[in-house]
C-alpha positions in Angstrom: 36.1 6.5 48.8 39.6 5.4 49.7 42.4 7.8 48.6 45.3 6.5 46.6 46.2 9.1 43.9 47.9 11.9 45.9 50.9 13.9 44.7 54.6 13.3 45.6 57.9 15.0 45.2 61.1 13.2 44.5 64.0 12.8 47.0 67.1 10.8 46.7 66.8 7.1 45.9 67.1 4.7 48.8 66.5 7.4 51.4 63.6 6.0 53.3 61.9 8.9 55.0 59.0 8.0 57.1 57.5 8.6 60.6 55.7 6.8 63.4 52.3 8.0 62.0 52.9 6.8 58.4 54.0 3.5 59.7 51.6 2.9 62.6 49.2 5.9 62.9 45.6 6.6 62.3 43.4 9.7 62.9 39.7 9.8 63.2 38.6 13.3 62.0 35.0 14.4 61.6 34.9 13.8 57.9 37.9 11.7 57.1 40.4 9.1 58.2 44.0 10.2 57.9 47.5 9.0 58.7 48.4 11.9 61.0 47.1 15.3 62.2 50.2 17.4 61.8 49.7 20.6 59.9 52.2 23.2 61.1 54.9 22.4 58.5 55.4 23.6 54.9 53.3 20.7 53.5 50.6 21.4 56.0 48.5 18.4 55.2 47.9 14.8 56.2 48.1 11.8 53.8 44.6 10.5 53.7 43.2 7.0 54.2 39.6 7.7 53.4 37.6 10.9 52.6 33.9 11.5 53.4 34.2 9.2 56.5 31.3 9.6 58.9 31.3 6.2 60.6 31.2 3.6 57.9 32.7 0.1 58.0 36.4 0.2 57.9 38.0 -2.5 55.7 41.3 -2.9 57.5 43.1 -4.8 54.8 42.4 -1.9 52.4 43.6 0.6 55.0 46.9 -1.2 55.3 47.2 -1.5 51.5 47.1 2.3 51.4 49.7 2.6 54.2 51.9 0.1 52.4 51.6 2.2 49.2 52.8 5.3 51.1 55.7 3.1 52.4 56.7 1.9 49.0 56.7 5.3 47.5 58.7 6.7 50.3 61.2 3.9 50.0 61.6 5.0 46.3 62.4 8.6 47.5 59.0 10.0 46.7 57.7 12.1 49.6 54.0 13.0 49.9 53.6 16.7 49.3 51.6 17.0 52.6 54.7 15.8 54.4 57.2 18.3 53.0 59.5 19.6 55.8 57.5 17.8 58.5 59.7 17.6 61.6 58.5 14.1 62.3 59.8 12.7 59.0 63.1 11.0 59.4 65.4 8.2 58.1 65.2 5.1 60.2 64.8 1.3 60.1 61.0 0.7 60.1 59.5 -2.7 60.8 56.7 -2.5 58.2 54.2 -4.3 60.4 50.5 -3.8 59.8 49.3 -2.5 63.1 48.3 0.8 64.8 49.9 2.1 68.0 49.5 5.9 67.4 45.9 6.9 67.4 44.4 10.4 67.4 40.7 10.8 68.1 39.4 14.1 66.7 35.9 13.5 65.4 34.5 16.4 67.4 31.4 18.6 67.2 31.1 20.0 70.7 33.0 22.5 72.8 32.5 24.5 75.9 34.6 27.5 74.9 34.7 29.7 71.9 38.3 30.3 71.2 38.9 33.1 68.7 41.6 31.1 66.9 39.5 27.9 66.5 39.1 26.4 63.1 35.3 26.2 63.6 35.1 30.0 64.1 36.1 30.5 60.5 34.2 27.5 59.1 30.8 27.5 60.9 29.1 25.6 58.1 31.2 22.5 58.8 30.2 22.4 62.4 26.5 23.5 62.2 25.4 19.8 62.6 26.2 18.2 65.9 25.8 14.7 64.7 29.0 12.6 65.1 29.9 8.9 65.0 31.0 6.7 67.9 34.6 5.6 68.2 34.1 2.8 70.8 33.1 0.1 68.2 36.3 0.8 66.2 38.5 0.7 69.3 37.0 -2.6 70.4 37.3 -4.1 66.9 40.9 -3.0 66.5 41.9 -4.3 69.9 40.1 -7.6 69.5 41.7 -8.1 66.1 45.1 -7.3 67.4 45.3 -4.2 65.2 45.5 -1.7 68.0 48.5 -2.4 70.2 49.8 -0.7 73.4 53.1 1.0 73.2 52.5 4.1 71.2 50.3 7.1 72.0 46.5 7.6 72.0 45.5 11.2 71.8 42.2 13.1 72.1 41.7 16.5 70.6 39.5 18.7 68.5 36.7 20.5 70.3 36.4 19.4 73.9 37.0 15.6 74.3 35.5 15.4 77.8 32.1 16.4 76.3 32.0 13.3 74.0 29.3 11.0 75.3 31.7 8.1 75.3 34.8 9.8 76.6 34.7 8.3 80.1 33.9 4.9 78.6 36.7 5.1 76.0 39.4 6.1 78.5 38.2 3.5 81.0 38.3 0.8 78.3 41.8 1.8 77.3 43.0 1.8 81.0 41.3 -1.6 81.7 43.1 -3.1 78.7 46.6 -1.9 79.8 47.1 1.0 77.4 49.3 3.9 78.5 50.4 7.2 77.1 46.8 8.5 76.8 47.1 12.2 75.9 44.2 14.6 76.1 44.0 18.2 74.9 41.3 19.9 77.0 39.7 23.2 77.7 39.8 22.2 81.4 36.3 23.5 82.0 35.0 20.1 82.7 36.7 17.7 85.1 37.0 14.1 84.0 37.2 11.2 86.6 38.5 8.8 83.9 41.2 11.2 83.0 42.1 11.8 86.6 42.4 8.0 87.0 44.8 7.9 84.0 47.0 10.6 85.5 46.9 8.9 88.9 48.0 5.6 87.4 50.8 7.4 85.5 49.2 6.4 82.2 47.6 9.7 81.1 48.7 13.2 80.2 46.5 16.2 79.9 47.3 19.5 78.2 44.9 22.4 79.2 45.0 25.3 76.8 44.7 28.4 79.1 46.4 30.9 76.7 46.4 33.6 79.4 47.6 34.6 82.9 44.5 36.6 83.8 40.7 36.2 83.6 40.5 39.4 81.4 42.7 38.0 78.7 41.2 34.5 79.1 37.8 35.9 78.2 39.2 37.7 75.2 40.6 34.5 73.9 38.0 31.9 75.0 34.9 34.2 75.0 33.6 32.4 78.1 34.0 33.5 81.8 35.6 30.3 83.0 39.1 31.2 84.0 38.7 30.3 87.7 37.0 27.0 86.8 39.8 26.1 84.5 42.5 26.9 87.1 40.6 24.8 89.6 40.4 21.8 87.2 44.2 22.1 86.6 44.8 22.2 90.3 42.7 19.1 90.9 44.4 17.1 88.2 47.8 18.0 89.5 47.3 17.9 93.2 44.7 15.3 93.8 46.7 12.6 92.1 49.9 10.9 93.1 53.1 12.9 93.3 54.2 11.9 89.8 50.9 13.0 88.4 52.1 16.6 88.7 54.4 15.9 85.7 51.5 14.7 83.6 49.4 17.9 83.7 50.4 20.8 81.5 49.1 24.3 80.9 49.4 25.5 77.3 49.8 29.0 76.1 49.1 29.8 72.5 50.7 33.1 71.6 48.2 35.3 69.7 49.8 38.5 68.5 47.9 41.5 69.5 45.9 39.7 72.2 48.2 37.9 74.7 51.7 38.5 73.4 53.1 40.4 76.4 55.8 39.5 78.9 53.4 40.4 81.8 50.8 37.9 80.6 53.4 35.2 80.1 54.7 35.8 83.6 51.3 35.7 85.2 50.6 32.4 83.4 53.9 30.9 84.6 53.3 31.9 88.2 49.7 30.5 88.1 51.2 27.2 86.8 53.7 27.1 89.6 51.0 27.9 92.2 48.9 25.0 90.8 51.8 22.6 91.3 52.6 22.1 87.5 56.0 20.8 86.4 55.4 21.2 82.7 54.4 24.2 80.6 53.8 24.3 76.9 54.1 27.2 74.5 52.6 27.4 70.9 51.8 30.0 68.3 48.4 30.7 66.8 48.1 28.7 63.5 46.5 31.2 61.2 48.8 34.0 62.2 51.7 31.7 61.8 50.8 30.7 58.3 50.4 34.3 57.2 53.6 35.5 58.9 56.0 32.6 58.9 58.5 34.5 56.7 58.2 37.7 58.7 58.2 36.8 62.4 58.7 40.0 64.5 61.5 40.1 67.1 59.3 40.2 70.1 57.9 36.7 69.4 61.5 35.4 69.8 61.8 37.4 73.0 58.6 35.8 74.4 59.9 32.3 73.7 63.3 33.0 75.3 61.6 34.7 78.3 59.2 31.7 78.9 62.1 29.3 78.5 64.3 31.2 81.0 61.6 31.7 83.6 60.5 28.0 83.3 64.1 27.0 84.2 64.1 29.4 87.1 60.8 27.9 88.3 62.3 24.4 87.9 59.6 23.4 85.4 59.9 21.4 82.2 59.4 23.7 79.1 58.0 22.4 75.8 57.3 24.1 72.5 55.0 22.7 69.8 55.5 22.2 66.1 54.9 25.8 64.9 57.3 27.4 67.3 59.8 24.6 66.6 59.6 25.7 62.9 60.0 29.3 63.8 63.2 28.6 65.6 64.5 26.3 62.9 63.8 29.0 60.3 65.7 31.6 62.3 68.7 29.3 62.6 68.7 28.6 58.9 68.7 32.4 58.2 71.6 32.9 60.6 73.6 30.2 58.8 72.9 31.8 55.5 74.0 35.2 56.8 77.2 33.7 58.2 
């Protein structure tokens, strides 16, 4: 059924808080359609479009009716509880058009690693059935109807996108129809020709979650002996494309306290990135640990962030932090202001 009776909290009248995803975003999850996929903030949820979705017909007019409901409520100063303190929520002039330009494809069932922090590890019952639905018919319908427009971002995540039986076809279709900013989160175990083409044409961006600077720690985190293969895939994406392609390949490091939270491992990771020819590195924090410890972050986590940032600058690489670490730093700054 479609969702339209969710809870809201009141803000000031005439403060129109919204975001690109509320306005023009859509996420294909395994069992639902949602407005976005962000979950590292206090609200930690996504406004829904439809629950129990496993590949049924999408009535687009109804989808945009629900989006417009969210817009009207937000214009009245009522913020969806799932959006509370989301860093993407902001005041701005929004066009109100009924189209999609931010798309996240996360209807996964398959993966080629067994990350200890993965959601599926704690919820095996949800992923015991490998059946999934195809995305290509929806992409073609949206594009042919003029609903899906180039200009935003199209992301793949959840499980391992390159294992989807239609991944190569999907990426090729998007490239052939002049889409750009195609972002893929990958294990890096499998090399994708379509993704390499996207990077080569400066229209794709891949983030490979390595989470380690050594094969020993990699196997603790991923539980598969594929460190060398992953590093080779990263090298191929970065070095076998045009020069600018090097800026479109990133190695991500998810800090997992007690497993990989050492200066030595971070240093090894950064050096391996430099050797592979990467110009961008990404740092994140393990989600479950973050949720349990957000109000009690130990000092050494901040030291790791600062060290990675400093070394990235020394190595002349771009340094990015994801939503959870952004929140960690914001929380620390708020505490400092209160103490002052």
